[in-house]
Structures are given as structure tokens and as C-alpha cells.
N, C-alpha and C positions, 0 to 999 in steps of 0.2 A: 503492498500501500503508499503510497507518496504518502511526506511528510504532510500534504495540506491535508489530504482526506482523513488520514488519521485522525489529523486535530480537529477536525468538523465529527469525526466519530467519537472522538469523546467528549466533546462541546452538547453532543445530543446526550449523550448517555449520564452526564451529569443531570441533564435536564429531567430525564424520564425519572419520575419517582419510584425508588425500591420500595415494594412490602417489606415492613418488616415482620418477621414470625408468620408467613406465611404458610396455611396449614395446606394449600393446592393452589392450582391455578383455575378451579372451577368458578360460578357465580356463586355470589352469598343469597341467601334466604332470600333478602330486600329487593337484590336485583334482579331474581329472579319474578318474584311477585310483581315488579314494575315493569320488565317485560310481558306477562303474562297479561295487566291490565291494557298496555298499549296494543295487544294484539287481540284481544278481545274485543275494543271500541274500535279496531280497524276493523276488524268482522264484521259486528254494527253496523258499520258504515255502508262497507262493499253491499252487505245484505239486503241493507234497505235500498241504495240505490239500483239494485238488481231486480229485486221488487217491481220499483217504480219502471224498470226499463220493461218489464213483462207486461205491466198494466198496460203501457204507453204501445208497446206490440199491440196486444191486443184489440184494443180499442182501435187502432190503423187499421188490424185483418178486418176488421166487422165493418169499418166505413168502407173500406174495399169492396167488401159483398154487398152494402146495401146498394152502392153505388151501380157494382155488375146488374144489380137487380132492377135496377131505375132502367138503364141499358136494356136490357130484358125485355122490359114491357114497353119502351118504347119499339124493337126492333118486334114484339109481338102484334103490335100496333101497326106497323107497317106493312106486314105481311096479313092482318088482317083488317083492310079497308077501313084504316084508322082506330079501331075498335077495341077498348081493353076489354081482357079477358073476361068470357060470362061463365066461373065457375056451376058445375053441376052434380046433382050426387054421384057422375063416376068420372070425376075431371076437378080436382080440385085445384086452385092457379100456379101451384107449383106444378102441377102436372102438366101446365099447358104450356109454362116457361120454360121447360124443361129440355126443347130444342135449343134454348140460348143460352144456357146458360149447364153450369158443370154439378153435381148433387153438392161437392164440400163449397160451393156458393152459401146454400143454406144453412150452415150451421154458422154459428157463432164463434171463437174460441171461447169463450168465459160461459156458454151454454153447458152446463152438464144434467139436466131435466127434461127440456122440451124435444131436443134434436133429436134423442136417443128413443123418445115414445114418440114424436109424431113425424121425424124425417124434417123437420125446419126450426127455424130458432126465430123467424119474422114471421111477418103479419103484413098485411097490406091492408089498404083504406076500403075494406068493405064491411059500412058501419049497419046495414040494414036499412037505412033511413037514406030514400031513392034522391033524398038531394044534396046528402052528404058523400053519396056512394060514389065509387068508379066504376065496380063491373058492367061490361054492355055499353060503358057510355065513351063515346065516340071522343077523341082528343079534341076536336072544335067544340068541342060543347064545353070544356072546360075552360072555362074565361077568367078565373082566380088566378093569378101567378102566383106559382113554387108553391103550391099542397102540398101536402106530406102524401104518399104514395106508397111507402112501403117504409116499416121499422123496427126493434127490436121486438120481440111479441111480448116481452116483460119489461117495467123500466127498474133500472139501478143496475143493472149487469155492471156497466164501465164506470158508472159514478154515481153516487147516492143519489135520488129524486130527478136523478135525468135518463134522457132515452134517445137512442139515437136513430133520425129519421133520413131518409133520404126524400127528396122533392122531386115532383114532375119533370126540374129541370135538370135530374141529376145531381142536384147537390147536396151535399150529405152535413147535418146540422148534428149538434148535442143540444138537445131540449129541455127544458123543465118541463117534468112530467106531466104537470094538469095544465099548462099553457098546452103542450101536447094534446092533451084529452081537449081541451077548448076547442082547439083548431079544428078539432076533428069531428067537431057537430056544427063546423061552419058550411054553408052550401061551397059546392066546385062551380058555381058559375056568380059572377057577379052580384046579375039581374034575375033571380029565379022566376 
């Protein structure tokens, strides 16, 4: 070693404190507890961030499904003289849209109850009231802008008291569940 480097090495050795009466080279109990606490906090932060990311991913996937359903309704109408589907006892609206969608489109990622039982996580604007329903109605009859077309079958899947909705212009929105129910009762035409 050159004299210059050995002087630097001796200086560093003098700076670095040496433990006296060391029992070993491991961690003390206090150091170990501090490390465990820090790791636990980091793990909790990571799990919370992962949970938020998974929730955002499932919400985005559901919105994509709803947008696809909105487009399927438009395609169905384009192929059927501009009429929305008119479900019958032998064919539900999902069956009528099958040529325009893939089956997984009907499954919301967070739905663990309806899709397995009914084959669809979504519903559409079939209110039973001729003024507010869309089944069998011609596109040109619908004069009110951006009415709800299809939606999560149950509110609160993605956020408490909220429901995801695709409108007739295929835009997807998260709506307050009570505001959505009020909108669902409104006529689909501006002057009935």
C-alpha cells in the first residue's frame, strides 16, 4: 500500500468507533424491534396502495364493459331498423346483444353474486313504464340527451352509494344511486 493510502486507511480506522466488550456481531433486541416495526409499516402502506390499485382496476374494467354494452346497443339498433331490443320470454336483452359482445363483457369484476346466478352483472333501462323505458323504442324517439342506458345491477359495487352507468351516447359515469333512480323514472322523450 502506498504511504498516502495507508494514512487514509488509518484515519478511517480512527473515525470508526469500535464496540467494546462486544458479545457478537448481530443486532441488539432494540435494533431488531425497530427494523420489524419499520418493515410492518412499509408492508401496511404497500398493501393499502395495492388495494387501491385493484379497486381502480376493477372500476375501470367495469366501465369498459359498460361502454361495450352501450356500443352493442347501438350496433343492435343499427342492424334492426334503429330499434332498441325488445326482450321476450324466450330472449332476454343479453341474448339479443350476444352477436355484438363477448360473454365476459356481462361480468363486472367485483360481482360475486349476480353474474354466477343470472349470467349478467348489468341491467338496462327496462322500467316497465312506457314513458321511461327503452325496449322496442326507436332511436329517433329518444329525444332527451344522455339518458342512462345500462348500469350495474346493484349500487355500491365500486363505491358506496354510487352506481356506474353508460348513457345513450356511450359515455360512462359514476352516479349517486338516488340521483340515478330519479333519472331512471324520467321520460326518455323531452315532450311525451
